[in-house]
C-alpha positions as a Python dict, from the first residue, in 0.01 Angstrom:
ca = {
    (1, 'M'): (0, 0, 0),
    (2, 'E'): (229, 14, -369),
    (3, 'K'): (558, 205, -370),
    (4, 'L'): (727, 380, -613),
    (5, 'R'): (1103, 296, -572),
    (6, 'T'): (1322, 629, -652),
    (7, 'G'): (1612, 502, -656),
    (8, 'I'): (1806, 792, -489),
    (9, 'F'): (2070, 677, -288),
    (10, 'G'): (1917, 615, 111),
    (11, 'F'): (1571, 807, -14),
    (12, 'D'): (1407, 456, 1),
    (13, 'E'): (1547, 311, 293),
    (14, 'L'): (1446, 664, 394),
    (15, 'T'): (1076, 614, 315),
    (16, 'H'): (1056, 205, 385),
    (17, 'G'): (1082, 144, 28),
    (18, 'G'): (977, 447, -148),
    (19, 'L'): (686, 638, -213),
    (20, 'P'): (327, 573, -153),
    (21, 'K'): (199, 596, -515),
    (22, 'Y'): (-40, 838, -605),
    (23, 'S'): (0, 1030, -364),
    (24, 'T'): (80, 1445, -373),
    (25, 'I'): (450, 1535, -259),
    (26, 'I'): (583, 1899, -153),
    (27, 'L'): (983, 1918, -149),
    (28, 'A'): (968, 2251, 25),
    (29, 'G'): (1308, 2437, 138),
    (30, 'S'): (1490, 2698, 124),
    (31, 'P'): (1688, 2837, -217),
    (32, 'G'): (1976, 2627, -304),
    (33, 'S'): (1888, 2280, -44),
    (34, 'G'): (1805, 2043, -335),
    (35, 'K'): (1491, 1991, -411),
    (36, 'T'): (1500, 2041, -777),
    (37, 'T'): (1791, 1769, -781),
    (38, 'L'): (1566, 1575, -572),
    (39, 'A'): (1280, 1565, -804),
    (40, 'F'): (1499, 1575, -1195),
    (41, 'E'): (1731, 1284, -1021),
    (42, 'T'): (1390, 1083, -924),
    (43, 'A'): (1270, 1151, -1250),
    (44, 'F'): (1560, 1008, -1454),
    (45, 'N'): (1595, 657, -1247),
    (46, 'L'): (1205, 627, -1342),
    (47, 'A'): (1303, 648, -1691),
    (48, 'R'): (1600, 430, -1689),
    (49, 'D'): (1268, 114, -1568),
    (50, 'G'): (1089, 279, -1876),
    (51, 'K'): (874, 495, -1645),
    (52, 'R'): (767, 852, -1784),
    (53, 'T'): (769, 1202, -1569),
    (54, 'L'): (623, 1508, -1675),
    (55, 'I'): (803, 1795, -1555),
    (56, 'I'): (632, 2158, -1548),
    (57, 'S'): (768, 2464, -1499),
    (58, 'T'): (632, 2762, -1368),
    (59, 'V'): (753, 3142, -1402),
    (60, 'S'): (1055, 3068, -1136),
    (61, 'E'): (1286, 2934, -1353),
    (62, 'P'): (1331, 2941, -1708),
    (63, 'L'): (1310, 2544, -1823),
    (64, 'A'): (1611, 2585, -2070),
    (65, 'K'): (1831, 2702, -1752),
    (66, 'M'): (1725, 2403, -1473),
    (67, 'V'): (1788, 2169, -1755),
    (68, 'R'): (2160, 2323, -1858),
    (69, 'F'): (2213, 2265, -1474),
    (70, 'M'): (2104, 1931, -1419),
    (71, 'S'): (2263, 1800, -1721),
    (72, 'S'): (2607, 1850, -1497),
    (73, 'F'): (2506, 1518, -1274),
    (74, 'S'): (2587, 1183, -1406),
    (75, 'F'): (2229, 1095, -1375),
    (76, 'F'): (2109, 1320, -1636),
    (77, 'D'): (2104, 1100, -2025),
    (78, 'K'): (1949, 1348, -2291),
    (79, 'K'): (1847, 1024, -2481),
    (80, 'F'): (1504, 982, -2198),
    (81, 'I'): (1374, 1334, -2283),
    (82, 'G'): (1105, 1349, -2507),
    (83, 'R'): (1117, 1043, -2455),
    (84, 'E'): (1065, 892, -2111),
    (85, 'I'): (1084, 1277, -1968),
    (86, 'F'): (871, 1546, -2119),
    (87, 'F'): (884, 1902, -2005),
    (88, 'E'): (645, 2156, -2033),
    (89, 'D'): (653, 2536, -1989),
    (90, 'I'): (343, 2687, -1881),
    (91, 'S'): (451, 3040, -1757),
    (92, 'E'): (238, 3173, -2052),
    (93, 'F'): (-130, 3011, -1934),
    (94, 'I'): (-9, 3179, -1559),
    (95, 'Q'): (12, 3480, -1718),
    (96, 'K'): (-347, 3467, -1819),
    (97, 'E'): (-476, 3397, -1467),
    (98, 'D'): (-698, 3135, -1518),
    (99, 'P'): (-668, 2879, -1268),
    (100, 'A'): (-960, 2654, -1481),
    (101, 'V'): (-718, 2721, -1834),
    (102, 'I'): (-414, 2579, -1593),
    (103, 'L'): (-612, 2284, -1485),
    (104, 'E'): (-720, 2200, -1812),
    (105, 'H'): (-392, 2192, -1977),
    (106, 'I'): (-232, 1980, -1729),
    (107, 'D'): (-510, 1753, -1743),
    (108, 'F'): (-455, 1726, -2099),
    (109, 'L'): (-86, 1722, -2079),
    (110, 'I'): (-127, 1376, -1823),
    (111, 'K'): (-404, 1238, -2078),
    (112, 'K'): (-152, 1308, -2357),
    (113, 'I'): (153, 1114, -2169),
    (114, 'R'): (61, 929, -1889),
    (115, 'P'): (339, 973, -1682),
    (116, 'E'): (399, 816, -1364),
    (117, 'L'): (525, 1128, -1187),
    (118, 'L'): (464, 1466, -1243),
    (119, 'I'): (685, 1773, -1130),
    (120, 'I'): (537, 2070, -1109),
    (121, 'D'): (877, 2325, -1015),
    (122, 'S'): (817, 2583, -908),
    (123, 'F'): (460, 2533, -740),
    (124, 'K'): (464, 2779, -511),
    (125, 'S'): (529, 3051, -768),
    (126, 'L'): (208, 2904, -897),
    (127, 'C'): (30, 2974, -656),
    (128, 'E'): (151, 3301, -575),
    (129, 'N'): (113, 3423, -960),
    (130, 'L'): (-191, 3278, -1014),
    (131, 'F'): (-463, 3307, -719),
    (132, 'D'): (-621, 3636, -532),
    (133, 'S'): (-835, 3445, -324),
    (134, 'E'): (-766, 3150, -29),
    (135, 'K'): (-1081, 3082, -161),
    (136, 'I'): (-1012, 3028, -537),
    (137, 'K'): (-641, 2864, -408),
    (138, 'R'): (-824, 2579, -230),
    (139, 'K'): (-1104, 2499, -489),
    (140, 'F'): (-792, 2466, -723),
    (141, 'L'): (-598, 2256, -509),
    (142, 'Y'): (-827, 2032, -485),
    (143, 'T'): (-933, 1984, -779),
    (144, 'L'): (-608, 1926, -923),
    (145, 'S'): (-563, 1662, -661),
    (146, 'L'): (-880, 1487, -729),
    (147, 'R'): (-780, 1457, -1093),
    (148, 'L'): (-429, 1323, -1084),
    (149, 'S'): (-558, 1050, -824),
    (150, 'I'): (-826, 959, -1067),
    (151, 'W'): (-539, 938, -1332),
    (152, 'Q'): (-292, 772, -1093),
    (153, 'V'): (-22, 982, -1096),
    (154, 'T'): (256, 1058, -824),
    (155, 'S'): (319, 1401, -774),
    (156, 'F'): (588, 1642, -674),
    (157, 'F'): (497, 2012, -630),
    (158, 'V'): (870, 2215, -513),
    (159, 'G'): (887, 2505, -374),
    (160, 'E'): (1100, 2734, -187),
    (161, 'Y'): (880, 2717, 136),
    (162, 'L'): (1013, 2757, 474),
    (163, 'L'): (921, 2600, 785),
    (164, 'S'): (664, 2854, 890),
    (165, 'D'): (509, 2827, 563),
    (166, 'I'): (420, 2463, 667),
    (167, 'K'): (189, 2576, 923),
    (168, 'K'): (-62, 2807, 737),
    (169, 'E'): (-42, 2733, 359),
    (170, 'I'): (-309, 2529, 227),
    (171, 'E'): (-152, 2328, -25),
    (172, 'F'): (-30, 2149, 264),
    (173, 'S'): (-359, 2021, 408),
    (174, 'V'): (-393, 1873, 107),
    (175, 'A'): (-65, 1694, 38),
    (176, 'D'): (-26, 1361, 131),
    (177, 'G'): (348, 1408, 215),
    (178, 'I'): (556, 1666, 351),
    (179, 'I'): (967, 1667, 251),
    (180, 'Y'): (1167, 1939, 395),
    (181, 'L'): (1508, 2016, 261),
    (182, 'F'): (1757, 2244, 481),
    (183, 'G'): (2102, 2348, 596),
    (184, 'T'): (2275, 2493, 863),
    (185, 'E'): (2421, 2791, 904),
    (186, 'E'): (2801, 2700, 943),
    (187, 'A'): (3027, 2981, 760),
    (188, 'E'): (3309, 2738, 707),
    (189, 'L'): (3103, 2398, 618),
    (190, 'Q'): (2744, 2417, 547),
    (191, 'K'): (2578, 2099, 583),
    (192, 'R'): (2247, 1946, 415),
    (193, 'Y'): (1970, 1776, 596),
    (194, 'I'): (1644, 1608, 494),
    (195, 'Q'): (1350, 1535, 699),
    (196, 'I'): (993, 1392, 623),
    (197, 'L'): (667, 1565, 819),
    (198, 'K'): (445, 1356, 646),
    (199, 'L'): (392, 1061, 465),
    (200, 'R'): (47, 942, 461),
    (201, 'G'): (16, 574, 390),
    (202, 'S'): (372, 491, 499),
    (203, 'S'): (599, 502, 760),
    (204, 'F'): (959, 636, 761),
    (205, 'E'): (1240, 745, 968),
    (206, 'K'): (1194, 1040, 1185),
    (207, 'G'): (1394, 1306, 1214),
    (208, 'K'): (1683, 1500, 1031),
    (209, 'Q'): (1891, 1300, 811),
    (210, 'Y'): (2238, 1386, 683),
    (211, 'F'): (2306, 1403, 291),
    (212, 'D'): (2506, 1500, 29),
    (213, 'I'): (2517, 1666, -323),
    (214, 'T'): (2734, 1463, -504),
    (215, 'S'): (2823, 1481, -890),
    (216, 'D'): (2602, 1144, -919),
    (217, 'G'): (2338, 1323, -731),
    (218, 'I'): (2150, 1329, -353),
    (219, 'K'): (2346, 1064, -138),
    (220, 'I'): (2105, 1028, 182),
    (221, 'Y'): (2292, 909, 483),
    (222, 'L'): (2076, 791, 750),
    (223, 'R'): (2124, 811, 1125),
    (224, 'L'): (2252, 548, 1347),
    (225, 'R'): (1977, 507, 1640),
    (226, 'P'): (1994, 280, 1947),
    (227, 'D'): (1789, -19, 1881),
    (228, 'I'): (1752, -126, 2235),
    (229, 'E'): (1536, -444, 2140),
    (230, 'R'): (1797, -589, 1891),
    (231, 'I'): (2084, -558, 2162),
    (232, 'R'): (2219, -845, 2274),
    (233, 'Y'): (2500, -938, 2515),
    (234, 'C'): (2594, -1302, 2356),
    (235, 'F'): (2830, -1443, 2568),
    (236, 'S'): (3143, -1653, 2347),
    (237, 'E'): (3352, -1890, 2503),
    (238, 'K'): (3626, -1827, 2208),
    (239, 'E'): (3880, -1648, 2266),
    (240, 'I'): (4113, -1459, 2098),
    (241, 'K'): (4478, -1430, 2205),
    (242, 'T'): (4670, -1097, 2203),
    (243, 'G'): (4994, -1255, 2098),
    (244, 'I'): (5130, -1108, 2454),
    (245, 'A'): (5133, -1388, 2667),
    (246, 'E'): (5132, -1154, 3021),
    (247, 'I'): (4814, -981, 2858),
    (248, 'D'): (4628, -1287, 2785),
    (249, 'R'): (4685, -1402, 3163),
    (250, 'M'): (4570, -1074, 3291),
    (251, 'F'): (4195, -1100, 3105),
    (252, 'G'): (4219, -1498, 3194),
    (253, 'G'): (4317, -1624, 2883),
    (254, 'G'): (4274, -1379, 2576),
    (255, 'I'): (3993, -1118, 2441),
    (256, 'R'): (3697, -1292, 2419),
    (257, 'K'): (3531, -1288, 2064),
    (258, 'G'): (3254, -1088, 1960),
    (259, 'S'): (3310, -796, 2270),
    (260, 'V'): (3399, -466, 2272),
    (261, 'T'): (3724, -327, 2435),
    (262, 'L'): (3791, -6, 2528),
    (263, 'I'): (4139, 109, 2512),
    (264, 'S'): (4131, 430, 2742),
    (265, 'G'): (4487, 665, 2816),
    (266, 'P'): (4630, 969, 2755),
    (267, 'T'): (4810, 1113, 2446),
    (268, 'G'): (5134, 980, 2347),
    (269, 'I'): (5044, 656, 2562),
    (270, 'G'): (5071, 354, 2275),
    (271, 'K'): (4676, 315, 2214),
    (272, 'T'): (4732, 245, 1858),
    (273, 'I'): (5027, 50, 1933),
    (274, 'F'): (4787, -213, 2135),
    (275, 'T'): (4482, -215, 1839),
    (276, 'L'): (4785, -249, 1576),
    (277, 'K'): (4894, -566, 1804),
    (278, 'F'): (4531, -675, 1851),
    (279, 'A'): (4436, -669, 1498),
    (280, 'E'): (4766, -888, 1415),
    (281, 'S'): (4665, -1109, 1686),
    (282, 'Y'): (4297, -1136, 1562),
    (283, 'L'): (4372, -1212, 1203),
    (284, 'K'): (4615, -1474, 1323),
    (285, 'A'): (4320, -1621, 1533),
    (286, 'D'): (4125, -1783, 1209),
    (287, 'K'): (4225, -1769, 853),
    (288, 'N'): (3872, -1682, 769),
    (289, 'H'): (3914, -1354, 1000),
    (290, 'K'): (3916, -986, 822),
    (291, 'F'): (3993, -662, 978),
    (292, 'L'): (3874, -276, 893),
    (293, 'F'): (4065, -66, 1079),
    (294, 'F'): (3933, 327, 1086),
    (295, 'S'): (4171, 605, 1224),
    (296, 'F'): (4035, 949, 1272),
    (297, 'E'): (4421, 1109, 1350),
    (298, 'E'): (4692, 850, 1170),
    (299, 'S'): (4657, 828, 778),
    (300, 'P'): (4725, 449, 708),
    (301, 'D'): (5074, 534, 560),
    (302, 'W'): (5177, 604, 914),
    (303, 'L'): (4985, 298, 1067),
    (304, 'I'): (5233, 41, 863),
    (305, 'K'): (5542, 251, 958),
    (306, 'Y'): (5456, 165, 1273),
    (307, 'A'): (5358, -152, 1231),
    (308, 'Q'): (5695, -195, 1099),
    (309, 'A'): (5860, -82, 1328),
    (310, 'L'): (5720, -299, 1620),
    (311, 'N'): (5768, -560, 1389),
    (312, 'F'): (5425, -608, 1358),
    (313, 'E'): (5293, -884, 1065),
    (314, 'L'): (5071, -695, 915),
    (315, 'E'): (5148, -662, 534),
    (316, 'P'): (5019, -1019, 414),
    (317, 'F'): (4703, -936, 540),
    (318, 'I'): (4682, -584, 348),
    (319, 'K'): (4863, -787, 45),
    (320, 'N'): (4529, -1050, 95),
    (321, 'N'): (4289, -806, 129),
    (322, 'K'): (4240, -926, 467),
    (323, 'L'): (4326, -621, 649),
    (324, 'K'): (4172, -279, 528),
    (325, 'F'): (4287, 60, 668),
    (326, 'I'): (4001, 345, 629),
    (327, 'F'): (4111, 707, 746),
    (328, 'L'): (3823, 975, 770),
    (329, 'S'): (3866, 1283, 845),
    (330, 'P'): (3624, 1415, 1128),
    (331, 'V'): (3639, 1792, 1077),
    (332, 'E'): (3548, 1792, 730),
    (333, 'L'): (3265, 1460, 789),
    (334, 'D'): (2947, 1525, 919),
    (335, 'L'): (2877, 1243, 1211),
    (336, 'D'): (2595, 1005, 1004),
    (337, 'Y'): (2802, 1023, 736),
    (338, 'L'): (3108, 831, 951),
    (339, 'C'): (2854, 622, 1115),
    (340, 'F'): (2675, 494, 759),
    (341, 'R'): (3058, 447, 717),
    (342, 'I'): (3150, 247, 907),
    (343, 'M'): (2830, 38, 904),
    (344, 'Y'): (2891, 21, 509),
    (345, 'E'): (3248, -110, 536),
    (346, 'I'): (3125, -394, 791),
    (347, 'R'): (2838, -520, 609),
    (348, 'N'): (3035, -536, 269),
    (349, 'T'): (3321, -744, 441),
    (350, 'G'): (3159, -959, 589),
    (351, 'E'): (3069, -1210, 918),
    (352, 'D'): (3356, -1243, 1160),
    (353, 'T'): (3509, -918, 1103),
    (354, 'G'): (3703, -742, 1414),
    (355, 'I'): (3659, -342, 1381),
    (356, 'A'): (3920, -120, 1510),
    (357, 'I'): (3811, 279, 1583),
    (358, 'D'): (4069, 493, 1691),
    (359, 'S'): (4017, 720, 1843),
    (360, 'I'): (3632, 757, 1972),
    (361, 'T'): (3746, 1114, 2112),
    (362, 'S'): (3771, 1236, 1697),
    (363, 'F'): (3428, 1193, 1654),
    (364, 'R'): (3356, 1520, 1907),
    (365, 'Y'): (3522, 1737, 1594),
    (366, 'S'): (3242, 1674, 1397),
    (367, 'Q'): (2950, 1711, 1655),
    (368, 'R'): (2941, 2003, 1873),
    (369, 'D'): (2587, 1843, 2055),
    (370, 'D'): (2667, 1631, 2346),
    (371, 'I'): (2311, 1422, 2302),
    (372, 'R'): (2349, 1377, 2011),
    (373, 'Y'): (2730, 1224, 1985),
    (374, 'R'): (2649, 1033, 2301),
    (375, 'E'): (2347, 876, 2116),
    (376, 'M'): (2563, 767, 1790),
    (377, 'L'): (2862, 677, 2051),
    (378, 'W'): (2595, 399, 2200),
    (379, 'S'): (2414, 361, 1831),
    (380, 'L'): (2777, 250, 1740),
    (381, 'M'): (2874, 46, 2007),
    (382, 'N'): (2516, -139, 2010),
    (383, 'F'): (2574, -204, 1634),
    (384, 'F'): (2892, -405, 1694),
    (385, 'K'): (2705, -595, 1962),
    (386, 'Y'): (2441, -761, 1761),
    (387, 'S'): (2654, -749, 1447),
    (388, 'N'): (2900, -1019, 1645),
    (389, 'N'): (3189, -787, 1629),
    (390, 'T'): (3504, -775, 1767),
    (391, 'A'): (3573, -462, 1815),
    (392, 'F'): (3902, -224, 1964),
    (393, 'I'): (3793, 115, 2070),
    (394, 'T'): (4061, 398, 2215),
    (395, 'Y'): (3939, 692, 2411),
    (396, 'E'): (4174, 958, 2468),
    (397, 'V'): (4196, 1107, 2809),
    (398, 'E'): (4354, 1469, 2941),
    (399, 'D'): (4511, 1386, 3275),
    (400, 'P'): (4833, 1217, 3165),
    (401, 'F'): (4912, 1110, 3554),
    (402, 'G'): (4570, 1097, 3698),
    (403, 'V'): (4347, 779, 3815),
    (404, 'N'): (4035, 903, 3637),
    (405, 'L'): (4143, 731, 3292),
    (406, 'I'): (3775, 605, 3186),
    (407, 'A'): (3490, 820, 2969),
    (408, 'H'): (3234, 817, 3256),
    (409, 'E'): (3071, 1154, 3077),
    (410, 'M'): (2935, 975, 2817),
    (411, 'K'): (2908, 636, 2988),
    (412, 'I'): (3097, 444, 2672),
    (413, 'S'): (3224, 185, 2992),
    (414, 'V'): (2904, 71, 3061),
    (415, 'L'): (2841, -77, 2696),
    (416, 'S'): (3218, -163, 2667),
    (417, 'D'): (3309, -556, 2721),
    (418, 'S'): (3639, -527, 2828),
    (419, 'I'): (3829, -238, 2933),
    (420, 'I'): (4207, -152, 2960),
    (421, 'T'): (4350, 161, 3085),
    (422, 'L'): (4695, 302, 3018),
    (423, 'R'): (4859, 573, 3193),
    (424, 'Y'): (5238, 806, 3292),
    (425, 'Y'): (5368, 762, 3618),
    (426, 'E'): (5655, 935, 3801),
    (427, 'D'): (5940, 715, 3887),
    (428, 'S'): (6225, 968, 3900),
    (429, 'P'): (6443, 1068, 3746),
    (430, 'Y'): (6189, 872, 3474),
    (431, 'I'): (5776, 884, 3388),
    (432, 'K'): (5725, 572, 3246),
    (433, 'R'): (5409, 378, 3122),
    (434, 'A'): (5153, 136, 3294),
    (435, 'L'): (4906, -94, 3227),
    (436, 'S'): (4577, -246, 3419),
    (437, 'V'): (4244, -398, 3343),
    (438, 'I'): (3953, -220, 3466),
    (439, 'K'): (3685, -520, 3333),
    (440, 'I'): (3585, -744, 3163),
    (441, 'R'): (3231, -848, 3136),
    (442, 'G'): (3123, -1215, 3242),
    (443, 'S'): (3468, -1351, 3387),
    (444, 'N'): (3729, -1290, 3624),
    (445, 'H'): (4038, -1085, 3581),
    (446, 'S'): (4366, -945, 3716),
    (447, 'K'): (4400, -691, 3922),
    (448, 'E'): (4744, -591, 3882),
    (449, 'I'): (4943, -222, 3725),
    (450, 'R'): (5242, -346, 3518),
    (451, 'E'): (5497, -160, 3411),
    (452, 'F'): (5486, -171, 3005),
    (453, 'D'): (5776, -39, 2697),
    (454, 'I'): (5714, 13, 2383),
    (455, 'V'): (6052, -78, 2225),
    (456, 'E'): (6127, -50, 1861),
    (457, 'G'): (6185, -414, 1699),
    (458, 'K'): (5991, -594, 1977),
    (459, 'G'): (5659, -489, 2017),
    (460, 'I'): (5495, -462, 2333),
    (461, 'I'): (5718, -550, 2643),
    (462, 'I'): (5519, -617, 2932),
    (463, 'K'): (5731, -532, 3297),
    (464, 'E'): (5732, -592, 3683),
    (465, 'L'): (5432, -490, 3893),
    (466, 'V'): (5403, -96, 3965),
    (467, 'S'): (5448, -136, 4349),
    (468, 'K'): (5464, 268, 4413),
    (469, 'G'): (5431, 615, 4278),
    (470, 'I'): (5131, 574, 4074),
    (471, 'M'): (4827, 698, 4224),
    (472, 'K'): (4914, 1053, 4265),
}
């Protein structure tokens, strides 16, 4: 089926290529949910391709007011008005309460303008002010739908409908598509979502998708989902040296390229330091390698200072655009946006990209739903696997002296190819650090527990075996 691409960021991916041409789509949602913005942005994007849009205003909001608000967006360009975009206010026809007159006037406008897209805003206000009976309303809707089909016009019927309206109002049975926009009720930071409930003649992404309204218009960030059919546990023979001889020996040679390594431990133990060292080693292993370091707790400036203090050679890679630090606040952003940003950066960086996520625990701050959080973790780690990225993920455990140092509750360990656990232990009168390798998929590894230290100017120092005091 031929599709009409809207040009809205993420929308055409949501609809698997755009809206089916000549379909009738209802944009439903509460006031302020973004319905009119989506419709207007589509119109201006089509205008840039020379396609015409007819925008009909009813009795809900004055046309001049709508245009004034839309002019604040960067997609708005007044040169298209009267050339590719045509506005018509039909409130005076509605006041005459004659559906036949409304139909004839719309028919006249379509014949005159020959639009690719028709927008009626608000369609709900039109229906509420025009019809005295369900029978007359049904006849009007079917007649309008038939005429739009004959004239080969794709249409947006915009209205302040709730989910309960969708089940009972006649217009939804006539519509070819239903797109529902809504927001959460969080007092601190309202989040917006869009969901396709119906789209005849086309597949689409199921479920709610996070979106934002910026000065450029609407941006939709599609959910990252587990794709079980695409999971491939490729076994690479190539190993990346860590730059620490004792850790390479404990790994049986080094960290396998294309694997996911989980670094688990309590706060302050050195998870970030280990990840910075692995980033340095990955970049040194091949001149074509690049590395993306996603931080959710430390700013890039602080990470660079840590590296400098430990004599890690990261600055040449930063200057050559081989290493990029990306700080994202999990408190202020939606989980789906965070995942989208990670995938976007990886795809734009190219193959042979190393990834660090420090830390995955921080994702909890952007998602209170443990089921959604777990789904995201599985999806993200699966994405690394079938994208053949070498990934390093840190996870913070609560008990600094405990032995349960792996993230069992979210099953992260199942998808990790390698697991390094860092812990504290008491060796009176000192508190010391210890390291062990718990798992390496498809390979033997050392079962030792080694003391380690982090020394300014020298980096990570692996010391002797720990013989007592750690299992408490």
